[in-house]
Each structure stands twice: as structure tokens, then as C-alpha cells.
VEXLO-898782 format. One line per 10 residues: their letters; for each residue x, y, z of C-alpha. Coordinates in nm, 2 decimals. Last residue first. Layout:
N
A = X/Y/Z  ...
//
This chain:
448
QSETFTQDTK = -7.16/8.22/2.57  -7.03/8.41/2.87  -6.90/8.75/2.75  -6.54/8.82/2.67  -6.54/8.59/2.37  -6.24/8.75/2.19  -6.00/8.77/2.49  -6.08/8.41/2.61  -6.03/8.28/2.25  -5.70/8.48/2.22
PKLRALLLLG = -5.57/8.34/2.55  -5.68/7.99/2.45  -5.52/7.99/2.10  -5.19/8.15/2.18  -5.01/7.83/2.27  -5.16/7.67/1.96  -5.00/7.94/1.75  -4.66/7.86/1.88  -4.72/7.48/1.84  -4.83/7.51/1.48
RLGLFVNLAI = -4.54/7.73/1.35  -4.29/7.53/1.56  -4.39/7.20/1.40  -4.35/7.34/1.05  -4.01/7.50/1.13  -3.88/7.18/1.31  -3.99/6.98/1.01  -3.78/7.21/0.78  -3.49/7.19/1.02  -3.50/6.81/1.01
WLGHNDFLPV = -3.49/6.83/0.63  -3.18/7.05/0.63  -3.01/6.84/0.90  -3.05/6.53/0.68  -2.90/6.73/0.39  -2.57/6.79/0.59  -2.59/6.64/0.94  -2.36/6.85/1.16  -2.31/7.16/0.94  -2.68/7.15/0.85
LVAVSALYGA = -2.81/7.11/1.20  -2.68/7.42/1.38  -2.73/7.70/1.12  -3.04/7.53/0.98  -3.19/7.50/1.33  -3.12/7.87/1.39  -3.28/7.96/1.06  -3.59/7.75/1.15  -3.62/7.90/1.50  -3.60/8.25/1.35
LAVLMMNRMD = -3.87/8.15/1.10  -4.08/8.01/1.39  -4.05/8.35/1.58  -4.15/8.54/1.26  -4.45/8.30/1.21  -4.55/8.36/1.58  -4.55/8.74/1.52  -4.75/8.72/1.20  -5.01/8.48/1.35  -5.04/8.70/1.65
SSWTAGIFVG = -5.09/9.01/1.44  -5.35/8.83/1.22  -5.60/8.73/1.49  -5.86/8.78/1.22  -6.07/8.49/1.36  -6.08/8.33/1.02  -5.70/8.40/0.97  -5.62/8.26/1.32  -5.83/7.94/1.26  -5.69/7.88/0.91
DMHFALAGTL = -5.33/7.94/1.02  -5.39/7.70/1.32  -5.49/7.42/1.08  -5.20/7.47/0.84  -4.95/7.48/1.12  -5.11/7.19/1.30  -5.09/6.97/0.99  -4.73/7.07/0.90  -4.55/6.83/1.14  -4.78/6.54/1.01
ATLAAYILYT = -4.76/6.61/0.64  -4.39/6.71/0.67  -4.32/6.36/0.81  -4.33/6.20/0.46  -4.06/6.44/0.34  -3.84/6.34/0.64  -3.89/5.97/0.59  -3.80/6.00/0.21  -3.45/6.13/0.28  -3.26/5.82/0.16
EAVSRVDGAT = -3.53/5.74/-0.10  -3.45/6.08/-0.27  -3.08/5.99/-0.29  -3.15/5.66/-0.47  -3.41/5.82/-0.70  -3.17/6.10/-0.80  -2.90/5.85/-0.88  -3.13/5.63/-1.08  -3.28/5.91/-1.30  -3.63/5.79/-1.40
TIFGIIASGF = -3.80/6.07/-1.20  -4.16/6.13/-1.08  -4.29/5.77/-1.11  -3.98/5.63/-0.93  -4.03/5.88/-0.65  -4.40/5.77/-0.63  -4.30/5.40/-0.61  -4.05/5.48/-0.34  -4.31/5.67/-0.14  -4.58/5.39/-0.16
VLFFALSALA = -4.56/5.25/0.20  -4.40/5.55/0.38  -4.60/5.80/0.18  -4.93/5.62/0.25  -4.86/5.59/0.62  -4.78/5.97/0.64  -5.08/6.04/0.42  -5.31/5.86/0.67  -5.15/6.04/0.96  -5.20/6.38/0.79
LGFSWVGTLK = -5.56/6.31/0.70  -5.64/6.22/1.06  -5.45/6.52/1.19  -5.64/6.76/0.96  -5.98/6.60/1.03  -5.92/6.62/1.41  -5.81/6.98/1.38  -6.11/7.08/1.16  -6.34/6.92/1.43  -6.17/7.08/1.73
VAREFARRQK = -6.15/7.43/1.59  -6.51/7.42/1.47  -6.63/7.28/1.80  -6.45/7.56/1.98  -6.62/7.82/1.76  -6.96/7.66/1.80  -6.92/7.67/2.18  -6.80/8.03/2.16  -7.09/8.17/1.96  -7.03/8.54/1.92
AGITEGTIQE = -7.21/8.54/1.57  -6.90/8.70/1.41  -6.68/8.46/1.60  -6.89/8.17/1.47  -6.87/8.30/1.11  -6.50/8.35/1.11  -6.44/8.01/1.28  -6.65/7.84/1.01  -6.49/8.02/0.71  -6.13/8.01/0.81
AATAMGDLYF = -6.15/7.65/0.94  -6.29/7.53/0.61  -6.00/7.71/0.43  -5.76/7.53/0.67  -5.92/7.20/0.57  -5.86/7.27/0.20  -5.51/7.39/0.28  -5.44/7.06/0.46  -5.60/6.88/0.16  -5.37/7.04/-0.10
SAIMFFNMLV = -5.07/7.08/0.14  -5.03/6.70/0.16  -4.96/6.68/-0.22  -4.72/6.98/-0.20  -4.53/6.82/0.10  -4.48/6.50/-0.10  -4.39/6.71/-0.41  -4.10/6.85/-0.20  -3.94/6.51/-0.23  -3.87/6.55/-0.60
ANAALTVAGF = -3.72/6.90/-0.54  -3.50/6.75/-0.26  -3.38/6.47/-0.50  -3.30/6.74/-0.77  -3.09/6.94/-0.52  -2.92/6.62/-0.40  -2.83/6.53/-0.76  -2.72/6.88/-0.85  -2.48/6.93/-0.56  -2.50/6.97/-0.19
GAGIRTMVTF = -2.48/7.35/-0.22  -2.80/7.36/-0.41  -2.98/7.22/-0.10  -2.87/7.54/0.08  -3.04/7.76/-0.18  -3.35/7.54/-0.20  -3.40/7.53/0.18  -3.33/7.90/0.21  -3.60/7.97/-0.06  -3.84/7.74/0.13
ATILSFTRIL = -3.80/7.94/0.45  -3.81/8.28/0.27  -4.13/8.19/0.09  -4.29/8.10/0.43  -4.17/8.43/0.58  -4.30/8.62/0.28  -4.64/8.46/0.33  -4.65/8.55/0.70  -4.56/8.91/0.62  -4.84/8.92/0.35
IDRNLRFLAM = -5.09/8.78/0.61  -5.00/9.06/0.84  -5.02/9.33/0.57  -5.36/9.19/0.46  -5.51/9.22/0.81  -5.37/9.57/0.85  -5.49/9.68/0.51  -5.84/9.55/0.59  -5.85/9.73/0.92  -5.74/10.05/0.74
LKARDAIMSV = -6.02/10.01/0.49  -6.27/9.95/0.78  -6.16/10.27/0.95  -6.16/10.47/0.63  -6.52/10.38/0.53  -6.51/10.50/0.16  -6.57/10.17/0.00  -6.91/10.09/0.14  -7.01/10.46/0.13  -6.96/10.46/-0.25
QPVAARGYRW = -7.23/10.20/-0.28  -7.17/9.87/-0.47  -7.46/9.66/-0.61  -7.47/9.32/-0.43  -7.80/9.39/-0.25  -7.95/9.46/-0.59  -7.93/9.10/-0.70  -7.78/8.85/-0.46  -7.75/8.53/-0.66  -7.75/8.67/-1.01
FVFAFGAIMA = -7.53/8.96/-0.91  -7.27/8.74/-0.74  -7.29/8.47/-1.01  -7.23/8.71/-1.29  -6.93/8.86/-1.10  -6.77/8.52/-1.07  -6.85/8.42/-1.43  -6.69/8.74/-1.56  -6.39/8.68/-1.35  -6.36/8.32/-1.46
VFEGIVTGWA = -6.38/8.41/-1.83  -6.11/8.68/-1.78  -5.87/8.45/-1.59  -5.90/8.18/-1.85  -5.84/8.43/-2.13  -5.53/8.57/-1.97  -5.40/8.21/-1.91  -5.46/8.10/-2.27  -5.28/8.42/-2.38  -4.97/8.30/-2.20
VGAIGYGFTL = -4.99/7.95/-2.35  -5.03/8.11/-2.70  -4.72/8.32/-2.65  -4.52/8.01/-2.54  -4.61/7.83/-2.87  -4.83/8.03/-3.11  -4.88/7.72/-3.33  -5.25/7.75/-3.39  -5.32/7.40/-3.28  -5.04/7.38/-3.02
GLLISMAINV = -5.01/7.71/-2.83  -5.35/7.87/-2.92  -5.57/7.56/-2.89  -5.37/7.38/-2.62  -5.33/7.70/-2.41  -5.70/7.78/-2.47  -5.82/7.44/-2.34  -5.59/7.45/-2.04  -5.69/7.81/-1.94  -6.06/7.74/-2.00
GNLLIQLALG = -6.03/7.44/-1.77  -5.82/7.62/-1.51  -6.06/7.91/-1.47  -6.38/7.70/-1.51  -6.25/7.44/-1.26  -6.16/7.71/-1.01  -6.50/7.89/-1.05  -6.68/7.55/-1.01  -6.47/7.47/-0.70  -6.56/7.81/-0.54
VSGLGRGLVF = -6.93/7.75/-0.62  -6.90/7.41/-0.45  -6.74/7.56/-0.14  -7.03/7.81/-0.09  -6.97/7.89/0.28  -7.03/8.26/0.25  -6.67/8.33/0.32  -6.59/8.08/0.05  -6.80/8.27/-0.21  -6.62/8.60/-0.11
GLLTFNSLTL = -6.27/8.46/-0.10  -6.31/8.31/-0.45  -6.43/8.65/-0.58  -6.14/8.82/-0.40  -5.88/8.59/-0.56  -6.06/8.63/-0.89  -6.01/9.00/-0.87  -5.64/8.94/-0.82  -5.62/8.73/-1.13  -5.82/8.98/-1.34
PAALIRIGIY = -5.61/9.28/-1.23  -5.29/9.08/-1.31  -5.41/8.95/-1.65  -5.19/9.18/-1.86  -4.90/9.02/-1.68  -4.96/8.71/-1.89  -4.85/8.88/-2.21  -4.52/9.05/-2.12  -4.43/8.76/-1.88  -4.46/8.50/-2.16
TAAAAQVGGD = -4.26/8.70/-2.41  -4.00/8.80/-2.15  -3.95/8.43/-2.05  -3.89/8.33/-2.41  -3.64/8.61/-2.47  -3.46/8.53/-2.14  -3.43/8.16/-2.24  -3.31/8.26/-2.59  -3.02/8.46/-2.45  -3.01/8.49/-2.07
AGMLAPGFGV = -3.20/8.37/-1.76  -3.08/8.38/-1.40  -3.40/8.47/-1.22  -3.28/8.83/-1.20  -3.23/8.82/-1.58  -3.59/8.70/-1.63  -3.74/8.98/-1.41  -3.53/9.27/-1.54  -3.71/9.39/-1.86  -4.05/9.22/-1.82
IAPSVALILL = -4.07/9.32/-1.45  -3.95/9.67/-1.53  -4.20/9.71/-1.82  -4.47/9.57/-1.59  -4.43/9.84/-1.33  -4.76/10.01/-1.42  -4.93/9.68/-1.49  -4.84/9.56/-1.13  -4.98/9.88/-0.99  -5.30/9.82/-1.19
GFGLSLVISR = -5.34/9.48/-1.04  -5.27/9.61/-0.69  -5.54/9.87/-0.73  -5.78/9.62/-0.89  -5.74/9.39/-0.59  -5.78/9.67/-0.34  -6.10/9.79/-0.51  -6.22/9.43/-0.52  -6.14/9.39/-0.15  -6.34/9.70/-0.06
WFVAFLESPE = -6.62/9.57/-0.28  -6.64/9.23/-0.10  -6.61/9.38/0.25  -6.89/9.62/0.17  -7.09/9.32/0.05  -7.07/9.16/0.39  -7.11/9.49/0.56  -7.46/9.53/0.40  -7.55/9.17/0.48  -7.48/9.22/0.85
GRGQAQAVLA = -7.60/8.90/1.04  -7.30/8.90/1.27  -7.20/8.55/1.15  -7.23/8.67/0.78  -7.01/8.97/0.87  -6.76/8.73/1.02  -6.76/8.50/0.72  -6.71/8.80/0.49  -6.42/8.92/0.70  -6.24/8.58/0.70
TTSARLFNLS = -6.30/8.49/0.33  -6.19/8.84/0.21  -5.87/8.82/0.42  -5.78/8.48/0.27  -5.84/8.57/-0.09  -5.66/8.91/-0.09  -5.39/8.75/0.12  -5.30/8.56/-0.20  -5.08/8.86/-0.30  -4.75/8.70/-0.22
AFLLDFLAAA = -4.85/8.38/-0.38  -4.93/8.59/-0.69  -4.58/8.73/-0.73  -4.39/8.42/-0.63  -4.60/8.19/-0.86  -4.56/8.46/-1.13  -4.18/8.45/-1.11  -4.18/8.07/-1.10  -4.40/8.06/-1.42  -4.16/8.30/-1.59
IALGALQAAD = -3.86/8.08/-1.51  -4.02/7.76/-1.61  -4.16/7.91/-1.93  -3.81/8.04/-2.03  -3.66/7.69/-1.96  -3.92/7.54/-2.19  -3.87/7.80/-2.46  -3.49/7.76/-2.44  -3.52/7.38/-2.46  -3.69/7.41/-2.80
GSRGVVATDT = -3.86/7.08/-2.90  -4.18/7.27/-2.97  -4.38/6.99/-2.79  -4.23/7.11/-2.46  -4.43/7.44/-2.49  -4.76/7.24/-2.49  -4.64/6.98/-2.23  -4.51/7.25/-1.99  -4.84/7.45/-2.02  -5.04/7.13/-1.96
LGLLPTTVFG = -4.83/7.03/-1.65  -4.87/7.38/-1.51  -5.24/7.36/-1.55  -5.26/7.01/-1.40  -5.08/7.16/-1.10  -5.38/7.39/-1.05  -5.65/7.13/-1.06  -5.55/6.99/-0.72  -5.62/7.32/-0.54  -5.98/7.31/-0.67
LTMPVAIALV = -6.02/6.95/-0.55  -5.90/7.05/-0.20  -6.13/7.35/-0.22  -6.43/7.13/-0.30  -6.35/6.88/-0.02  -6.27/7.14/0.26  -6.59/7.35/0.21  -6.87/7.10/0.23  -6.63/6.88/0.44  -6.65/7.12/0.74
SRPSVEITRA = -7.03/7.15/0.72  -7.07/6.77/0.69  -6.84/6.70/0.98  -7.07/6.92/1.18  -7.08/7.28/1.31  -7.43/7.40/1.35  -7.44/7.78/1.39  -7.72/7.87/1.64  -7.94/8.14/1.48  -7.92/8.49/1.64
APSSPSHM = -7.67/8.62/1.37  -7.93/8.57/1.09  -8.19/8.79/1.27  -8.51/8.61/1.38  -8.44/8.62/1.75  -8.37/9.00/1.73  -8.01/9.09/1.75  -7.91/9.33/2.03
//
């Protein structure tokens, strides 16, 4: 039993303000990431060497795939820290943090161990040769040194978000991307190191952000944050962390598979349609920034309310984050339908690509709406650590998507491909929503 004065005994207030305190900073944090890619491309592009630019694109795509697969380190840390905070268990809260840090460093060192193979075979597997392969290998060989730093930053971000410190999470993201951008320009352009300078800029950015993250944790929490061997050596808790991370990883791979299938089939319709689809995917990416921000808020608040065993607060958190997600999705649907053609014109000057993109604009605009419930439910299920259900429903949704592609693409070509994508996004959300009440009843077995 918790005493009335214990942290878990307090009633958790769920309000629009508490939701936005996490969602807004994280949305802004997610938005800074494309600026980084834009800067790197501009710096390398100034060299005038197409092979360098192509090498950067291939290497960046490889790292996006690698680190997107490992982003479970951030999500699982947020969920477990929030639950420990809800239960009023400060020692477990820091134990979660250090277990995740050990896991992050383990994965980072594993990546370093296999880095010669990644440098040697990665660019070729992505279709690079000659000067493009050499440029990609240069970038990968340097940036891969930051793997343990990058993964530690995932855990640090997960920790501060789990504690509900959205503004600190934003500050760390801005610091990481800001230092990265500044050093890429300094080393790549000013000192003339080109693609190698851009790679070193990333390593320095990750290092500075990691030092700042650890400095904040120790400054804010002092001796309570100092790791104990017993924190890391709890085998049952470690296995629970592995299971959660495994399920989120399978869900991430399923997502990557779906988008890879879309690109691969789109390529079969010719270069113009493939380029138009790539332009239109920016609409989904824009929507994903704030839908991800809202999902992060759902992770933290649902995690804390489940830890505190407060069903009413949990249900309010689900409802409030859901209303915000759908409100934003409807607003962006209207925005994309009104200004979509202008946005397409801004992204590309190629007349044929613009014309084809406008044909399929409605489908891209709809992804914000069909994806809203999927992002929202992901946040709720991760925060509640209902990861096996999330994994299973994602696999069912992926099967539904592949079946839709098999049926719709032969009938409607690229129209069918976009309809199948919206079916996939809708299925993900609806399947999880169907599991929400049974899982809620099962989790809150007592009357609260």
C-alpha cells in the first residue's frame, strides 16, 4: 500500500496543458531533424560532385534504416520510466534508465564490431558503385563511430520524456541538431573536408548532446541517479525490457517493410511516378511530426496513469490525446487539399512530376487522417507496455496491406498502391482500438 504522501498516491491530472507540454516540444524536436538532412545535402552539394551527393544520400538512407530499427530504445525507456514514476518508485525509475543505457551501449558496440562489414558491403547493397560507393564508404566509416553515442541519446531522450520533461527533450534535440549543423558547415564547407566533414559534424553533435544529457540527469537528480550494480543485474527486469524492445522492433520492421514495398512497386510504374510518390510521401512525413508528438504524449501519460493504477486518468489521457490527434489530422487534411498543389510546386519544378503528383494528391492528404488512430494507439499501447498486442496487430495489418496491394495494384495501378497504404494505416489503428477495452479491463482489475 502507498501512503497518502507517496508520489503514486497523488491524483494524476490529465489536461490539454499536460498533453501539449509533451506533444508540442517533441513535434518541434522532430521538425528539426529534416533541417539537418537539408544542411548536409547543401554542404555536400556545394562541391559540385554528383557522386559525393549520391554517396551521401545512400549512406544517410542506410543510417536512417539502422537507427529507425533501434528507436525502440527511446520508446521503451519512456514507457517504463513513466510507469515507475506513476508507481512512486524512484529507485526503479533510475534502474530502468541504466538498464536501457547498458543496452544502448551494447548495441552501439555491436554495430562498431560489425562496422567493417557495413562499410565494405553496405553501399554496394544499396546499389552504389565507383565514386558513389567511395563517397558512401567515407561517410559511413566516420559516422558509424557515433553509434554508441546515438543510442545513448535515444535512452536519454526516453528518460526525460518518461518524466514528462518535454521542454528538456526539445532542448537536447535542438542542441544535437544545432551542433551537428554548425559543425557540418564548419568542417564540410569552411575547412573543405566535404562529405567527411559532414560525417564528423554528426559525431560531434551526438557527443555534445550525450554529455549534456548525462550532465542534466546528474545535476537534476544528484546521488539518486548514480547507478548501482543491482539495478542492472535484475534478470527478470532485463528480460521484460528485452521483450518490450523485441516487440517494438518487430512493429518497426513491419512499418519499414510496408514503405519499402510501396517504393519497390512504385518503381515499376516508371521514374516519373516514382518521383511523384516520393514528393507525396512528404505530406505523410509532415503529418507524422505532430502525430508522433501526440503519440509521445500518450506514451508518457498513459504509462504514468497505469503505474499509478488510476483508470479514470488513463481513460481521460486516451480520450484527450485521441481528440487532439484527430483534430490535427482533420486540419492537415483540409490544409493539404487547399495548398497541396502549391506545396508540390515548391518541392519540385519538374512539370511532369508535378502533374502526376497532383493526380494522387487526395490519397497523400488522407494519410494524415487514416494514420491518426494508428499513431495514437501506438502511443497508448507502448505507454501501457501492451507490446505483444501491438506487435500482433501490426503483423495482421501488414498482411492486410500486402493482400490489398496484391488485389488493388493490378486493378488500379498507382491509385491502388495509395489506397492500399491508406488501408494499412487505417487497419493498424482499428485493430488496436478493438483491443483497447479488453486490455484496459485486464490491466485495471481493481475498481478505480
